[in-house]
C-alpha positions as CSV (number, residue, x, y, z in Angstrom):
1,X,0.0,0.0,0.1
2,X,2.9,2.2,0.4
3,X,4.1,2.0,-2.5
4,X,0.5,3.2,-4.0
5,X,0.9,6.4,-1.9
6,X,4.5,6.5,-2.4
7,X,3.2,6.9,-6.6
8,X,0.6,8.8,-5.9
9,X,3.0,11.8,-4.1
10,X,5.2,11.2,-7.3
11,X,3.1,11.8,-9.7
12,X,1.8,15.5,-8.0
13,X,5.4,15.9,-8.0
14,X,6.5,15.4,-11.4
15,X,2.7,16.9,-12.9
16,X,1.6,19.6,-10.0
17,X,-1.8,20.0,-10.3
18,X,-2.9,24.3,-10.3
19,X,1.0,25.0,-10.5
20,X,1.5,28.9,-11.4
21,X,0.4,32.1,-10.7
22,X,-3.0,33.8,-10.8
23,X,-2.9,37.2,-13.2
24,X,-5.1,38.8,-10.5
25,X,-5.3,37.0,-7.5
26,X,-7.4,38.2,-4.5
27,X,-4.7,36.7,-2.0
28,X,-1.6,36.2,-2.5
29,X,1.3,34.6,0.2
30,X,4.3,32.9,0.2
31,X,6.7,32.1,2.8
32,X,9.7,29.6,2.6
33,X,11.4,26.8,5.1
34,X,15.5,28.1,5.7
35,X,16.3,24.9,7.1
36,X,15.7,22.9,4.0
37,X,15.1,26.1,1.5
38,X,11.7,25.0,0.2
39,X,9.7,27.8,-1.0
40,X,5.6,27.7,-1.7
41,X,3.7,30.9,-3.0
42,X,0.1,30.4,-3.0
43,X,-2.6,32.5,-4.7
44,X,-6.3,32.3,-5.0
45,X,-9.0,33.8,-6.7
46,X,-12.3,34.2,-4.0
47,X,-15.9,35.1,-5.1
48,X,-18.8,35.1,-1.9
49,X,-16.3,33.6,0.5
50,X,-15.4,31.2,-1.9
51,X,-12.3,29.8,-3.4
52,X,-12.9,29.8,-7.0
53,X,-9.3,29.3,-8.3
54,X,-5.9,28.8,-6.6
55,X,-2.5,28.5,-8.2
56,X,0.6,27.8,-6.3
57,X,3.8,27.9,-7.4
58,X,7.4,27.2,-5.3
59,X,10.8,25.1,-5.5
60,X,12.3,22.2,-3.3
61,X,11.9,18.6,-2.1
62,X,9.1,16.5,-3.6
63,X,7.2,16.1,-0.4
64,X,6.7,20.2,0.1
65,X,5.5,20.2,-3.5
66,X,3.6,17.6,-3.8
67,X,1.4,18.1,-0.9
68,X,1.2,22.4,-2.5
69,X,0.0,20.5,-5.3
70,X,-2.9,18.1,-3.1
71,X,-3.7,21.0,-1.1
72,X,-4.4,22.9,-4.4
73,X,-7.1,20.9,-4.7
74,X,-8.6,20.0,-1.2
75,X,-9.4,23.9,-1.4
76,X,-11.0,24.7,-4.9
77,X,-14.5,25.4,-4.0
78,X,-14.2,25.5,-0.7
79,X,-15.4,28.5,1.8
80,X,-12.8,30.5,3.6
81,X,-13.9,29.6,7.1
82,X,-13.6,25.6,5.8
83,X,-9.7,26.3,4.8
84,X,-9.5,28.3,8.2
85,X,-10.4,25.0,9.9
86,X,-8.4,22.3,7.7
87,X,-6.0,20.7,10.2
88,X,-2.3,19.4,9.6
89,X,-4.0,15.8,9.8
90,X,-6.5,16.0,6.8
91,X,-3.0,17.6,4.3
92,X,-0.5,14.4,6.0
93,X,-4.1,11.9,5.4
94,X,-3.8,13.4,2.3
95,X,-0.2,12.1,1.8
96,X,-0.8,9.1,2.8
97,X,2.8,8.3,3.6
98,X,4.8,7.9,6.9
99,X,7.3,11.1,7.5
100,X,9.6,12.1,9.8
101,X,8.9,15.8,12.0
102,X,11.5,17.5,9.9
103,X,9.3,15.8,6.6
104,X,6.4,16.7,8.0
105,X,7.2,20.7,8.1
106,X,8.1,20.5,4.4
107,X,4.5,18.3,3.7
108,X,2.6,21.1,6.2
109,X,4.5,24.6,4.6
110,X,1.7,24.3,2.1
111,X,-0.9,24.3,5.0
112,X,1.0,27.3,6.6
113,X,1.1,29.8,3.3
114,X,-2.4,29.1,2.7
115,X,-4.0,29.8,6.5
116,X,-1.9,33.2,6.7
117,X,-3.4,34.4,3.1
118,X,-6.9,33.3,4.6
119,X,-6.1,35.0,7.7
120,X,-4.7,38.1,6.2
121,X,-7.9,38.0,4.1
122,X,-10.3,37.9,6.8
123,X,-8.6,40.3,9.1
124,X,-8.6,42.9,5.8
125,X,-12.4,41.9,5.3
126,X,-13.4,42.7,9.3
127,X,-11.3,45.9,8.9
128,X,-12.8,47.6,6.1
129,X,-16.6,46.3,7.2
130,X,-16.3,48.5,10.2
131,X,-18.0,51.6,10.0
132,X,-17.1,54.5,7.9
133,X,-14.5,51.9,5.9
134,X,-15.0,52.2,2.5
135,X,-18.6,49.9,2.3
136,X,-16.3,46.8,3.8
137,X,-14.3,46.9,0.7
138,X,-10.3,46.6,0.6
139,X,-9.3,50.0,-1.4
140,X,-8.4,48.2,-4.6
141,X,-10.1,44.7,-3.3
142,X,-6.9,42.8,-2.9
143,X,-5.4,41.5,-0.6
144,X,-1.0,40.5,-0.5
145,X,0.8,38.9,2.2
């Protein structure tokens, strides 16, 4: 069974889903893991509080890149609140292979980036929803972190 999951991870690494950048993302977040050099950027297009499109770009080990690919498939169509509720175990289970604590950091980098971006957009929307703040919308409608 482990071989099947290893093949699944390698397939996502060699042929990542949703790889690239969105031309005009509503949310963009990036982060790296200085211990191993992995880097992930995630762009989201959001409409009515739901992810309508997602792309990631990055460099690093097979685990970090495959996990980012899998995560983009998991979140497309989800509401931001559902994304906020995603936990580490769900992504690790999606990978389906045992990982050392160091490799878990690689696998979870994309989730960390995603949650950072979603948190930023939620705080921005809350701020602009305050009375007298541009009708509840950020000045250009876009959020970056």
